[in-house]
LUMGU-520611 format. One record per residue: residue number from 1; x, y negated, z of N, C-alpha, C in turn. Coordinates in steps of 0.02 Angstrom, whole numbers, plus 32768, in hexadecimal, padded with zeros to 4 digits. Atoms other than C-alpha are relative to their C-alpha. Example, Ala and Ser with C-alpha at 12.3 -4.5 7.8 and 13.67 -1.06 7.14 Angstrom:
2
PT     k   n_c1   n_c2   n_c3   ca_c1   ca_c2   ca_c3   c_c1   c_c2   c_c3
PT     1   802D   803B   8000    8267    80E1    8186   802D   7FC4   8000
PT     2   7FD6   803B   7FFD    82AC    8035    8165   7FD9   7FC9   8025
! end
This chain:
218
PT     k   n_c1   n_c2   n_c3   ca_c1   ca_c2   ca_c3   c_c1   c_c2   c_c3
PT     1   7FFB   7FC2   7FDA    2774    93F0    3EC1   7FC0   8029   7FF9
PT     2   803C   7FD6   8005    2700    9483    3EB9   8001   8031   8039
PT     3   8007   7FD3   7FC8    26C1    9501    3F34   8003   8048   7FE7
PT     4   7FFA   7FB9   8011    26D3    95BD    3F38   7FBA   8019   7FF1
PT     5   8044   7FEF   8011    2630    95D8    3EDD   8000   802A   7FC1
PT     6   7FFE   7FD2   8039    2623    966F    3E6D   7FC2   7FF8   7FD4
PT     7   803E   800A   8025    2570    964E    3E3B   7FDE   7FC3   801C
PT     8   8022   803D   7FEA    2516    95A7    3E41   7FBA   8011   8017
PT     9   8042   7FEF   7FE8    247C    95BF    3EAF   7FCA   7FD8   7FDC
PT    10   8038   8021   801F    23D6    9596    3E5D   7FD4   7FE1   8037
PT    11   802B   8020   7FCE    235E    9520    3EB4   7FBD   8024   8000
PT    12   803D   7FD9   7FF9    22D7    9599    3EE8   7FEF   8003   8049
PT    13   8017   8002   7FBB    226F    95A7    3F84   8023   8035   802A
PT    14   7FE0   7FCC   7FD9    22C8    9647    3FB6   804B   8000   7FF8
PT    15   7FB8   8006   8006    2376    960C    3F8A   801B   7FD2   8036
PT    16   7FDF   802F   7FD3    23F2    95B2    3FF8   8014   7FC4   7FD7
PT    17   7FF4   803B   8029    23FD    9500    3FBA   8047   7FE8   8007
PT    18   7FBC   801B   8003    24A9    94C6    3F84   7FFD   7FC2   7FD4
PT    19   8000   803F   8025    24B5    9410    3F4F   8047   7FF0   7FEA
PT    20   7FBB   800D   8018    254E    93F5    3EE0   8018   7FBA   8011
PT    21   7FE2   8041   7FF4    25C5    9365    3EF8   7FEA   7FCF   7FCB
PT    22   8011   8033   8032    25A1    92BF    3E9F   8026   800A   7FBF
PT    23   7FE4   7FF4   8041    25C5    92C2    3DE5   8043   7FDE   7FF6
PT    24   7FC1   8025   8008    2654    9246    3DF8   803C   802C   800E
PT    25   7FCA   7FD2   7FF3    26BE    92D3    3E3D   8036   7FE4   802D
PT    26   7FCE   801F   7FD4    2717    9261    3EB8   7FF1   8012   8048
PT    27   800A   7FF0   7FB9    2731    9296    3F6C   7FE5   7FC4   8024
PT    28   8021   8037   7FDE    26C8    922E    3FE0   8032   7FD7   8028
PT    29   7FD5   802C   7FD9    2718    9199    4033   7FF1   800B   804A
PT    30   800A   7FF9   7FB9    272E    9196    40EE   7FC6   7FD5   8016
PT    31   803B   8025   7FEB    2688    9164    413A   7FFD   7FFD   804C
PT    32   8006   8004   7FB7    2665    9126    41EB   7FCF   8033   8019
PT    33   802B   7FCD   7FE3    2618    91AB    4258   7FEF   7FEB   8046
PT    34   8016   800F   7FBC    25C7    91B1    4303   803C   7FF2   802C
PT    35   7FC9   8011   7FD4    2637    915B    4382   803C   7FE2   7FDC
PT    36   7FCA   8020   8026    269E    9106    42FA   8030   8032   7FE1
PT    37   7FD4   7FCE   801D    26E9    91AB    42BF   7FFF   7FFC   7FB5
PT    38   7FFD   7FFD   8048    2723    91B7    420C   8029   803D   7FED
PT    39   7FDC   7FC4   8015    275A    9254    41B2   8026   7FF2   7FC0
PT    40   7FD6   800C   803A    27E3    925B    4130   7FDB   8011   7FC0
PT    41   8023   7FF5   803F    27A5    9250    407E   801F   803B   7FDA
PT    42   7FDD   7FCC   8026    2826    92CA    403D   7FE3   8044   800F
PT    43   8019   7FBC   7FF7    27DD    9374    4020   803C   802F   8001
PT    44   7FC7   7FD3   7FF9    2856    93F9    405A   7FFE   8035   7FCA
PT    45   7FFD   7FD0   8036    2891    946D    3FD1   8019   8044   8019
PT    46   7FE7   7FBF   7FEF    28EC    9512    3FD1   8029   7FFE   8040
PT    47   7FE1   8001   7FBF    2928    953E    407F   804C   8009   7FFC
PT    48   7FB8   7FF7   8007    29D3    957A    4045   8022   7FBE   7FEC
PT    49   7FE5   8040   8015    29F0    94D2    3FEF   8000   7FCF   803B
PT    50   8004   802C   7FC6    29B7    9477    408C   8037   8010   8032
PT    51   7FCB   7FEC   7FD2    2A31    94DC    40F7   8043   7FE7   7FE6
PT    52   7FC1   8016   801D    2ABD    94B4    407E   8009   7FB5   800A
PT    53   7FFC   8049   7FF6    2A94    93FA    408B   8011   7FF0   8048
PT    54   7FF2   800C   7FBA    2A94    9403    4148   8049   8011   8011
PT    55   7FBB   7FED   7FF4    2B3B    945C    4147   802F   7FCB   7FE4
PT    56   7FD7   8034   801E    2B81    93D6    40D4   8001   7FC1   802B
PT    57   8004   803B   7FD5    2B45    934E    414B   8026   800A   8041
PT    58   7FE1   7FF4   7FBF    2B92    93A2    41E2   804C   7FF2   7FFE
PT    59   7FB9   800A   8004    2C44    9390    41A0   8015   7FB8   800E
PT    60   7FEC   8045   7FEF    2C50    92D0    419D   7FEB   7FED   8046
PT    61   8016   8011   7FBC    2BEF    92C8    4240   8034   8017   8032
PT    62   7FCE   7FE6   7FD1    2C73    9333    4294   8041   7FD8   7FFC
PT    63   7FC1   8024   8008    2D03    92CE    424B   7FFB   7FB7   8013
PT    64   8008   8048   7FF2    2CB9    9223    4270   801A   7FF0   8045
PT    65   7FE3   8013   7FBF    2D18    91CB    42FB   7FCF   7FD8   802B
PT    66   802F   802A   7FDA    2C7F    9166    432F   7FE8   8024   803E
PT    67   8017   7FE5   7FC0    2C3E    917D    43DF   7FC0   8028   7FF4
PT    68   803B   7FD5   8007    2BC0    920A    43EA   8004   802E   7FC4
PT    69   7FF9   7FD6   803C    2C01    925F    434C   7FFF   8049   8011
PT    70   7FFD   7FBA   7FED    2C23    9302    43A7   7FBB   801B   800E
PT    71   8044   7FEA   7FF0    2B72    930B    43E8   7FD6   800A   7FC1
PT    72   8025   7FFA   803E    2B2C    92ED    433A   8013   803F   7FDA
PT    73   7FEA   7FC4   8023    2B96    9378    42F1   7FE4   803E   8021
PT    74   801B   7FC6   7FDC    2B5F    93F3    4377   7FB6   8007   7FF2
PT    75   8048   7FFE   800C    2AA9    93C4    435C   7FF2   801B   7FBA
PT    76   8009   7FE9   8044    2AB8    93E0    42A0   800F   804A   7FFA
PT    77   7FED   7FBA   8003    2B10    9486    42B7   7FC9   802C   801E
PT    78   8036   7FD9   7FE1    2A84    94C2    432A   7FC5   8005   7FD1
PT    79   8038   8000   802F    2A02    948E    42AA   800C   8031   7FC7
PT    80   7FEF   7FD2   8036    2A5D    94EE    4221   7FFA   8048   8018
PT    81   8004   7FBC   7FE6    2A6B    9587    4290   7FB8   8017   8008
PT    82   8046   7FEE   7FF7    29B2    9582    42B8   7FDF   800F   7FBD
PT    83   801C   7FF6   8042    2983    9572    41FF   8018   8042   7FE3
PT    84   7FE4   7FC2   801B    29F8    9600    41CF   7FE0   803D   8022
PT    85   801E   7FC9   7FDA    29B2    966F    4259   7FB8   800D   7FEA
PT    86   8045   7FFA   8015    2900    964C    4222   7FFB   8022   7FBB
PT    87   8001   7FE3   8042    2929    967A    416E   8015   804A   8000
PT    88   7FE8   7FBB   7FFE    2987    971A    4199   7FD2   802F   8026
PT    89   802D   7FD5   7FD8    2904    9759    4215   7FCA   801C   7FD2
PT    90   8035   7FE2   8029    2885    97D2    41CA   7FBE   7FDB   8009
PT    91   8040   8023   7FFD    27DD    9786    41A1   7FCE   8028   802A
PT    92   802F   7FDE   7FD3    275D    97B0    4227   7FBA   7FE5   7FF5
PT    93   8046   8013   8009    26A0    97AE    4210   7FDF   7FF5   8043
PT    94   8022   8010   7FC1    2643    9756    429D   7FB5   8010   7FFB
PT    95   8047   7FF2   800A    2593    9765    4254   7FF3   800F   7FB7
PT    96   8016   7FF0   8044    2545    97B4    41BB   7FB9   801A   8004
PT    97   8045   7FE9   7FFD    248C    97C7    419C   7FD1   7FD2   7FDA
PT    98   8034   8025   8023    23E8    9786    4155   7FE7   7FC7   802C
PT    99   8020   8034   7FD8    2387    96EC    418C   7FD5   8020   8036
PT   100   8028   7FE6   7FC9    2326    9701    422E   7FBA   8014   7FE8
PT   101   8043   7FE8   8011    2284    9765    4220   7FCA   7FCF   8017
PT   102   8032   802F   7FE6    222D    96D8    427E   7FE4   7FD3   7FCB
PT   103   8019   802B   8035    221D    9676    41DC   7FC5   801F   7FDB
PT   104   8036   7FDD   8023    21A0    96F9    41A0   7FBE   7FF9   8027
PT   105   803B   7FFE   7FD5    2127    96E3    4232   7FC8   7FD2   7FE7
PT   106   8034   8030   8014    20CA    9645    41FD   7FE5   8010   7FBA
PT   107   801C   7FED   8042    20C0    9675    4143   7FD6   8040   8003
PT   108   8027   7FC2   7FFA    2080    9721    4179   7FBA   7FF1   8019
PT   109   8042   8014   7FE7    1FF3    96CF    41DA   7FD8   7FDB   7FCA
PT   110   8022   8027   8034    1FCC    9659    414A   7FEB   802A   7FC4
PT   111   8012   7FD6   8039    1FBB    96EC    40D2   7FB5   800F   8000
PT   112   8048   7FF8   7FFC    1F07    96F5    410E   7FDD   7FD1   7FD0
PT   113   801C   802E   8032    1EEB    9664    4097   8024   800E   7FBD
PT   114   7FE3   7FF5   8042    1F0B    966D    3FDC   8040   7FD7   7FF7
PT   115   7FC7   802D   8006    1F83    95DA    3FE6   803D   801D   8024
PT   116   7FC9   7FE6   7FD8    1FED    9636    4068   8025   803A   7FE1
PT   117   7FDF   7FC6   8020    2019    96C5    3FF4   8044   7FED   7FE4
PT   118   7FC2   8015   8020    20A0    9663    3F99   8038   7FF4   8033
PT   119   7FCB   8009   7FCE    2101    9628    4034   8016   8043   801E
PT   120   7FF0   7FBF   7FE4    20F8    96D9    4079   802E   8027   7FD1
PT   121   7FD7   7FDD   8032    2140    9720    3FD7   8047   7FE4   8000
PT   122   7FBE   801F   8001    21CF    96A3    3FDC   8029   8014   803D
PT   123   7FDA   7FEE   7FC4    21FE    96CB    4090   8015   804A   7FFE
PT   124   7FED   7FB9   8008    21FC    9786    406B   803B   8007   7FD1
PT   125   7FC8   7FFF   8030    226E    9766    3FD6   8040   7FEA   8022
PT   126   7FC5   8018   7FDC    22E5    9705    4046   801B   8037   802E
PT   127   7FEB   7FCA   7FD4    22E8    9796    40C1   8025   8037   7FD9
PT   128   7FE2   7FCB   8028    2316    980D    4035   8041   7FEB   7FDF
PT   129   7FC8   8014   802B    2393    97A5    3FD4   8032   7FD0   8020
PT   130   7FD1   8030   7FE2    23E1    9720    4045   8028   8021   8037
PT   131   7FD3   7FE4   7FCD    2478    9753    40AC   8033   7FCB   8014
PT   132   7FCD   802E   7FE6    24E7    96E8    411B   803B   802A   8018
PT   133   7FC4   7FDF   7FE6    259A    9718    4144   802F   7FCA   801B
PT   134   7FD4   802F   7FDF    2604    96B7    41C1   803E   8026   8015
PT   135   7FC1   7FDE   7FEF    26BA    96EC    41CC   8031   7FCE   801E
PT   136   7FCC   802B   7FE4    2759    96A7    4217   801E   7FD1   7FCD
PT   137   7FE3   802A   8035    2784    9658    416F   7FCD   7FD9   7FD8
PT   138   8030   801F   802D    26E3    962A    4116   7FB8   800C   8013
PT   139   8048   7FF6   7FFA    2626    961C    410D   7FE7   8013   7FBB
PT   140   8019   7FE7   8040    25D3    9681    4083   7FB4   8008   8004
PT   141   8048   7FF9   8003    251E    967D    404C   7FED   8020   7FBD
PT   142   801B   7FDF   803B    24CD    96F6    3FD2   7FB7   7FED   7FFB
PT   143   8046   8015   8009    2427    96BB    3F88   7FEC   800A   7FB8
PT   144   8018   7FFA   8044    23C0    96B0    3EEA   7FDC   8041   7FF2
PT   145   8025   7FC4   8013    235C    9733    3E8D   802F   803C   8001
PT   146   7FD7   7FC4   7FFB    23A2    97DD    3EBB   8041   7FF6   8026
PT   147   7FC2   800D   7FDB    2429    978C    3F26   803C   7FF9   7FD3
PT   148   7FCA   8004   8031    2492    9763    3E8D   802C   7FC1   8007
PT   149   7FDB   803E   7FF9    24CD    96B7    3EC4   8029   8001   8040
PT   150   7FD4   8001   7FC5    2562    96A5    3F39   8020   7FBC   8006
PT   151   7FDF   8040   7FF1    259D    9603    3F89   802E   800B   803B
PT   152   7FCF   7FF9   7FCB    263B    9601    3FF3   8021   7FBD   800D
PT   153   7FDB   803C   7FEE    268A    9572    4052   8031   8013   8038
PT   154   7FD0   7FF5   7FCA    2722    956C    40C4   7FF7   7FC9   8033
PT   155   800C   802F   7FCA    2725    9511    4169   8021   7FBC   7FF4
PT   156   7FDE   8040   800B    27A0    948C    412E   7FDD   7FD5   7FCC
PT   157   8028   8027   802F    2722    9455    40AA   7FC8   7FDA   8023
PT   158   803A   801D   7FDE    26A1    9424    412D   800D   7FB9   8018
PT   159   7FFC   8046   7FEC    2682    936B    414D   7FD9   7FF5   8041
PT   160   8028   8002   7FC3    25F6    937A    41CE   7FC7   8032   7FFA
PT   161   8038   7FD1   7FFF    2568    93ED    4202   7FC8   7FE4   802B
PT   162   803C   8015   7FDB    24B7    93C0    4238   7FD1   803B   8005
PT   163   802E   7FC7   7FF8    2434    9437    427A   7FC1   7FEC   8026
PT   164   803C   8005   7FD7    2387    944A    42C4   7FEE   8047   8016
PT   165   8013   7FBE   7FE5    2346    94D8    4330   7FBD   8017   7FE5
PT   166   8040   7FE0   8010    22BB    9551    4302   7FF5   8038   8032
PT   167   800F   7FC5   7FD6    2265    95DC    4362   801A   7FF8   8047
PT   168   7FEE   800C   7FBA    2281    958F    440E   804B   8001   800D
PT   169   7FB9   8007   7FF6    233C    9578    43F3   802B   803C   7FEF
PT   170   7FD8   7FC6   8012    2370    9626    43BE   8014   8000   7FB7
PT   171   7FF4   8004   8048    236B    95FB    4305   800A   7FB7   7FEE
PT   172   7FF3   8045   8013    23A9    9561    42AB   8008   7FF7   7FB5
PT   173   7FF3   8014   8045    23AF    9508    4203   803A   7FCF   8002
PT   174   7FC9   8030   8001    2451    94AE    41D9   8013   7FEC   7FBA
PT   175   7FE7   801B   803F    2495    9441    414F   804B   7FF3   8009
PT   176   7FB8   8008   7FFE    2550    944C    4130   8014   7FD0   7FC8
PT   177   7FEA   8030   8032    2593    93B2    40D9   804B   8007   7FF7
PT   178   7FBB   7FF5   800F    2639    93C8    4081   8025   7FBE   7FF1
PT   179   7FD7   803C   8008    26C8    934D    4069   7FF6   7FDE   7FBD
PT   180   800A   801E   8042    269E    9332    3FB1   7FB8   7FEA   7FF6
PT   181   8044   8018   8005    25E8    9308    3FD7   7FCD   8036   7FF2
PT   182   802F   7FCA   800B    259A    93B1    3FAE   7FE1   8016   8043
PT   183   8022   7FEA   7FC3    251E    93FB    402A   7FE7   8048   7FF8
PT   184   8019   7FBB   7FFF    24F0    94AD    4059   7FCE   8006   8039
PT   185   8034   7FF8   7FCE    244C    94CF    40B3   7FF8   804A   8011
PT   186   800A   7FBB   7FE8    2439    956C    411C   7FC5   7FFF   8030
PT   187   803E   8001   7FD9    238B    958C    4160   7FF6   8042   8026
PT   188   8011   7FC5   7FD7    2351    9602    41E9   803D   802B   8010
PT   189   7FC3   7FDB   7FED    2400    9632    4223   7FF3   801F   8045
PT   190   800B   7FE0   7FBE    23EB    96B3    42B0   803B   7FF7   802F
PT   191   7FCB   8008   7FCD    244F    96AF    4352   8022   7FBD   7FF8
PT   192   7FE4   803F   8016    2465    95F9    4328   8031   7FE0   8031
PT   193   7FCF   8021   7FD3    24B8    95B4    43C6   8045   801F   7FFC
PT   194   7FC0   7FDE   8004    2541    9638    43BD   8023   7FF3   7FBD
PT   195   7FE3   800B   8042    2559    9624    4301   801A   7FB9   7FF9
PT   196   7FEC   8047   8006    2560    9566    430C   803F   7FF1   8028
PT   197   7FC4   800B   7FD8    25DE    9566    4399   803D   801F   7FDF
PT   198   7FC8   7FDF   8022    264A    95E0    4337   801A   7FD4   7FC7
PT   199   7FEC   802C   8037    2649    956C    42A0   8024   7FC2   801B
PT   200   7FE1   803C   7FE3    2671    94D6    430E   8047   800E   801A
PT   201   7FBD   7FED   7FE9    2707    9534    4354   8032   8005   7FC5
PT   202   7FD5   7FF7   803A    2749    954A    42A2   800F   7FC0   7FDA
PT   203   7FF6   803E   8025    2738    9499    425F   8031   7FD2   8024
PT   204   7FD3   8031   7FE1    27AC    9406    427F   7FDC   7FDC   8039
PT   205   801F   8024   7FC8    278F    93A6    4322   7FD7   7FC4   7FEA
PT   206   8025   803A   8018    2758    930C    42C0   7FBD   8014   7FE4
PT   207   803E   7FE7   801D    26D5    9372    4265   7FCF   8014   8038
PT   208   802A   7FEC   7FC7    2694    93BA    4309   7FE3   7FC3   8022
PT   209   8017   803D   7FDF    2689    930B    4353   7FCA   7FDD   7FD7
PT   210   8030   8021   802B    2626    92CC    42BD   7FC0   8028   7FF6
PT   211   8039   7FD4   800A    25AF    9361    42B9   7FD1   7FFD   803C
PT   212   8031   7FFE   7FCA    2512    9379    4321   8019   802F   8037
PT   213   7FE9   7FD4   7FCB    2548    93BD    43CB   7FCA   8032   8014
PT   214   8030   7FD0   7FE4    24F8    9459    4412   7FE1   7FE0   803E
PT   215   8025   8025   7FCC    2473    941B    448C   801F   8006   8045
PT   216   7FE4   7FF8   7FBD    24C2    9464    4529   804B   7FF3   8003
PT   217   7FB8   8011   8001    2573    9433    44F0   800A   7FB5   7FFD
PT   218   7FF9   8049   800A    254D    937B    44D7   8016   7FDF   8040
! end
């Protein structure tokens, strides 16, 4: 499986780091997570195909005479309806912008030394070229020299998310690990608590349970 990546990001100080999946190309096996949770190894593919599979599964469930069959059919139908509604709804942008300006503060102070000039230049480049976009369907990151690299992932590709706070909790760095083992690092994300909660609302419940909880939600 591959990700919606139009340009492979380069590993540069002012780029957003994207670690590709292992060379074997095999989706990761289910691994134990905090509290004994395990996430499915199967990476979800095209949503239309997934809906078709769910619709195919709902037919035998409805016809099965076993006890509880009716409830299973209703549950599947609701899931299909929710997926269809999510796909048909227009894509909405929740956040779009550059990394937080707070990442420039320390390098700006260190520019008083010769050594500090390089970190300052890198953070200025990030402010100019890195852009985050969080929508109802995907997470997009523009990075690299001149902002020429684009990495996009959808919420159903996410395996778990870890983060740490910066700037007294208003800014955060997070690592998004995908189902195939690839990782996407996003540093100095502004309005972090709101952005993180929005992402957690979009991922599967199992993914949310395996990810780092927001401090006041734990």
